[in-house]
C-alpha positions in Angstrom: 17.9 -9.4 -15.8 18.8 -12.2 -13.4 18.7 -11.6 -9.7 22.0 -11.8 -7.9 22.0 -14.2 -4.9 25.5 -14.3 -3.4 27.3 -14.0 -0.1 29.7 -11.3 1.1 28.9 -8.7 -1.6 29.4 -5.2 -0.4 30.8 -1.9 -1.9 31.2 1.6 -0.7 30.1 4.8 -2.4 30.2 8.5 -1.7 27.6 9.5 -4.2 25.1 12.1 -3.1 21.3 12.6 -3.6 18.4 10.3 -4.4 19.6 9.0 -7.8 22.0 6.3 -8.9 25.0 5.5 -6.7 28.5 4.9 -8.2 30.2 1.9 -6.5 33.8 2.5 -5.4 35.1 -0.8 -4.3 34.7 -3.6 -1.7 35.9 -3.4 1.9 38.4 -6.0 3.1 36.7 -9.3 3.4 33.9 -8.6 0.8 33.6 -9.0 -2.9 32.5 -6.4 -5.5 29.2 -6.6 -7.4 31.1 -7.1 -10.6 32.4 -10.4 -9.3 28.9 -11.9 -9.4 26.8 -9.7 -11.7 26.6 -7.6 -14.8 24.7 -4.6 -16.1 21.0 -5.2 -15.8 21.2 -7.7 -13.0 19.2 -7.0 -9.9 19.5 -7.6 -6.2 17.7 -7.2 -2.9 19.7 -5.3 -0.4 20.4 -2.2 1.6 22.3 1.1 1.6 23.6 2.3 5.0 25.4 5.6 5.6 28.4 5.4 8.0 30.7 7.9 9.7 34.5 8.1 9.7 34.6 5.5 12.5 32.5 3.0 10.5 29.4 3.5 12.6 25.9 3.9 11.1 24.7 7.6 10.9 21.0 6.7 10.9 20.4 7.2 7.2 19.5 3.9 5.4 17.4 2.2 2.7 16.2 -1.3 2.0 14.9 -2.3 -1.4 15.4 -3.7 -4.8 18.3 -2.4 -6.9 19.7 -2.8 -10.5 23.3 -2.7 -11.7 23.8 -0.1 -14.4 26.6 1.2 -16.6 29.5 3.0 -15.1 29.6 0.6 -12.1 26.5 2.2 -10.6 23.4 1.1 -8.8 19.9 2.2 -9.7 17.4 2.4 -6.8 14.6 0.5 -8.6 12.3 0.1 -5.6 12.5 1.4 -2.0 10.7 -1.0 0.4 11.7 0.8 3.6 14.0 3.7 4.6 14.9 6.2 7.3 13.0 8.7 5.1 9.6 7.1 5.7 9.9 4.6 2.9 11.0 7.2 0.4 14.5 7.5 -1.3 17.0 9.0 1.1 18.8 12.1 0.0 22.2 10.9 1.0 25.0 13.3 1.9 28.6 12.9 0.7 29.6 10.7 3.5 30.4 7.0 3.0 27.6 4.6 2.3 27.8 0.8 2.2 25.8 -1.0 -0.5 25.2 -4.7 0.0 23.1 -7.7 -0.7 20.7 -8.6 2.1 17.5 -10.6 2.8 14.7 -8.1 3.2 11.5 -8.2 5.2 9.5 -8.1 1.9 11.2 -11.2 0.7 10.6 -13.0 4.0 7.0 -12.0 3.9 6.6 -13.4 0.5 8.2 -16.7 1.5 6.2 -16.9 4.7 3.0 -16.3 2.7 3.8 -18.9 0.1 4.5 -21.5 2.8 1.9 -20.9 5.4 -1.1 -19.3 3.7 -3.4 -21.3 1.4 -3.9 -18.3 -0.9 -1.9 -15.1 -1.4 -3.7 -12.2 -3.1 -1.8 -9.3 -4.6 -4.0 -6.2 -5.3 -2.9 -3.7 -7.9 -4.4 -0.2 -8.5 -3.9 3.5 -8.2 -4.9 6.1 -5.6 -8.2 4.5 -4.8 -6.6 1.1 -4.0 -3.5 2.6 -2.3 -5.7 4.6 0.0 -5.6 8.3 -1.1 -7.8 10.3 1.3 -10.3 12.1 -0.9 -11.7 14.1 2.0 -8.4 15.6 3.1 -7.1 16.0 -0.4 -3.8 14.4 0.6 -2.4 11.6 2.7 -3.5 8.0 3.2 -6.6 6.8 5.0 -6.3 4.8 8.2 -8.1 1.8 6.6 -7.5 1.3 2.9 -9.8 -0.5 0.4 -7.4 -3.5 0.5 -7.3 -3.6 4.3 -11.1 -3.6 4.4 -11.2 -6.2 1.7 -8.9 -8.5 3.7 -10.7 -8.0 7.0 -14.1 -8.9 5.4 -12.9 -12.1 3.7 -13.9 -15.5 5.1 -11.2 -17.0 7.3 -11.4 -20.5 5.8 -9.5 -21.0 3.7 -7.2 -18.3 4.9 -6.1 -15.5 2.6 -3.0 -13.4 2.7 -3.8 -10.0 1.0 -1.1 -7.6 0.0 -1.5 -4.1 -1.3 0.7 -3.6 -4.4 -1.0 -0.3 -5.4 0.9 2.8 -6.3 -0.5 6.3 -6.5 -1.1 7.2 -10.1 -0.5 3.6 -11.3 -1.1 3.3 -15.1 -1.2 0.1 -17.2 1.7 1.2 -19.3 3.8 1.8 -16.2 2.9 -1.7 -14.8 4.2 -3.3 -18.0 7.4 -1.3 -18.2 8.2 -1.4 -14.5 8.1 2.4 -14.1 5.4 2.7 -11.5 8.0 3.5 -8.8 7.6 0.3 -6.9 7.8 -2.8 -9.2 10.1 -4.1 -11.8 8.8 -4.8 -15.3 5.6 -6.9 -15.1 7.0 -9.9 -16.9 9.9 -10.2 -14.4 7.7 -9.4 -11.4 5.1 -12.1 -12.3 7.7 -14.8 -13.2 10.3 -14.1 -10.5 9.2 -12.0 -7.6 5.4 -12.6 -7.2 4.4 -15.5 -5.0 0.6 -14.8 -5.4 -2.0 -17.3 -6.4 -4.5 -14.6 -7.2 -3.9 -11.2 -8.9 -6.6 -8.5 -8.6 -6.3 -5.6 -11.2 -8.2 -2.4 -10.4 -6.7 -0.1 -13.0 -7.9 2.7 -15.3 -8.4 5.9 -13.3 -4.8 7.1 -13.7 -4.9 6.1 -17.4 -7.9 8.3 -17.9 -6.3 11.2 -16.0 -3.2 10.9 -18.2 -5.3 11.2 -21.4 -4.7 7.7 -22.6 -7.4 6.3 -25.0 -9.7 3.5 -24.2 -8.0 1.3 -26.8 -4.5 2.0 -25.4 -5.7 1.1 -22.0 -7.4 -2.1 -23.1 -4.4 -3.2 -25.1 -2.1 -2.8 -22.1 -4.6 -4.5 -19.8 -4.9 -7.5 -22.1 -1.1 -7.9 -22.1 -1.0 -7.6 -18.3 -3.6 -10.4 -18.0 -1.8 -12.6 -20.5 1.6 -12.3 -18.7 0.0 -13.0 -15.3 -1.9 -16.0 -16.6 1.2 -17.4 -18.3 3.0 -17.2 -14.9 0.2 -19.4 -13.4 -1.8 -16.6 -11.7 -5.5 -16.5 -11.4 -6.6 -13.0 -12.5 -9.6 -11.0 -11.3 -10.5 -7.7 -12.8 -12.1 -4.9 -10.8 -14.1 -2.3 -12.7 -13.3 0.9 -10.8 -15.9 3.0 -9.0 -17.7 5.8 -10.8 -15.8 9.1 -11.1 -16.5 12.4 -12.8 -13.9 11.7 -15.5 -15.3 12.0 -19.0 -14.2 8.4 -20.0 -15.3 6.7 -16.8 -18.1 4.7 -18.4 -16.1 3.9 -21.5 -13.2 2.6 -19.4 -15.5 0.6 -17.3 -17.0 -1.0 -20.5 -13.4 -1.7 -21.7 -12.6 -3.6 -18.5 -15.9 -5.5 -18.8 -15.3 -6.3 -22.4 -11.8 -7.6 -21.7 -13.1 -9.8 -18.9 -15.6 -11.3 -21.1 -13.2 -11.7 -24.0 -10.6 -13.5 -21.8 -13.1 -15.4 -19.6 -11.7 -13.5 -16.5 -14.0 -13.0 -13.5 -14.6 -9.4 -12.4 -15.9 -7.2 -9.5 -18.1 -4.4 -10.8 -17.6 -1.5 -8.4 -18.9 1.0 -11.1 -22.4 -0.5 -11.5 -22.9 -1.4 -7.9 -22.1 2.1 -6.6 -23.8 3.9 -9.5 -27.0 2.0 -8.6 -26.4 2.7 -4.9 -26.2 6.4 -5.4 -29.3 6.4 -7.7 -31.4 4.4 -5.3 -30.4 6.4 -2.2 -30.3 9.8 -3.8 -26.6 10.2 -3.0 -24.4 12.6 -5.0 -21.0 11.4 -6.2 -19.3 14.1 -4.2 -20.6 12.5 -1.0 -18.5 9.4 -1.7 -15.6 11.2 -3.7 -15.4 14.9 -2.7 -13.2 15.7 -5.7 -15.2 13.4 -8.0 -12.4 10.9 -8.1 -10.8 9.9 -4.8 -12.9 8.2 -2.1 -13.6 9.3 1.5 -12.2 7.2 4.3 -15.7 5.6 4.7 -16.1 4.9 1.0 -12.6 3.2 0.9 -13.9 0.7 3.5 -17.3 0.3 1.8 -15.6 -0.5 -1.6 -13.3 -3.0 0.1 -16.2 -4.7 1.8 -18.2 -4.9 -1.4 -15.2 -6.5 -3.2 -14.9 -9.1 -0.4 -18.6 -9.8 -0.7 -18.2 -10.6 -4.4 -14.8 -12.3 -4.3 -15.8 -15.7 -2.7 -18.5 -16.1 -5.3 -16.0 -16.1 -8.2 -14.6 -19.4 -9.5 -11.4 -19.2 -7.5 -8.7 -21.9 -7.9 -8.6 -24.8 -5.5 -6.6 -24.0 -2.3 -2.9 -25.1 -2.1 -2.5 -27.6 0.7 -0.3 -26.3 3.6 
């Protein structure tokens, strides 16, 4: 699915809701998507609602989209919107759909040019920043933010949180996590990272996936990332009250050893910490799974402590 890069591409639509949008032709001075793309092709762009005078109404989205059958556009990933980053439930007024350069694209280019190393961190609730104390919402300082803040400044690192609540390994591969395209495409086309950190497993356990299913998918994720020239680091997730927590941790460790991939062992470190200090799991994860705001920071700081000791690739000159 090639990405469309072309000038003066815009169409209008009156489709409603948060689903696919049927394209209804290009305004004067613009070209339709069919002139430069086909079903399955993708593009970065925006959707902007306008009134009868052609002025924006205030409803908008920016993201990554896919052309589908029936001359329609699938909202593959929303990067920003007037609905707090979520898909906009558009009314029946006119919307303009067009190719545009997004902030996410510029951020990736800027990082590739000016930072010696770009790190993309993948995981579920615990990496995204789900607040285990409140039972909802996102903490002020996530695991990834704490990790980035604690890293040494020389060489500089650009760290980006690619986590999605409930992210499973099968979703990562298929591009159905709600944020990313299929893993093969993301690694070879979109990602500009030097280093990929994978902290996966909790959502797989919660979905009832077997240890073998998880490890098979994890191996494929690693293989694809490495084939794209990425340096992969595995993170064994922290201890939880899930029945397969130890088995999944062992699966990540075994895959790391089998592939010669470095790893950060959150499970063993915090298990020993709780035992040594007489701390119950619920003090760190009130529901037995999701960390408190403080534990998010502590986990990120521990990852930053281990990270520089790994055999990281040589920095890219800037």
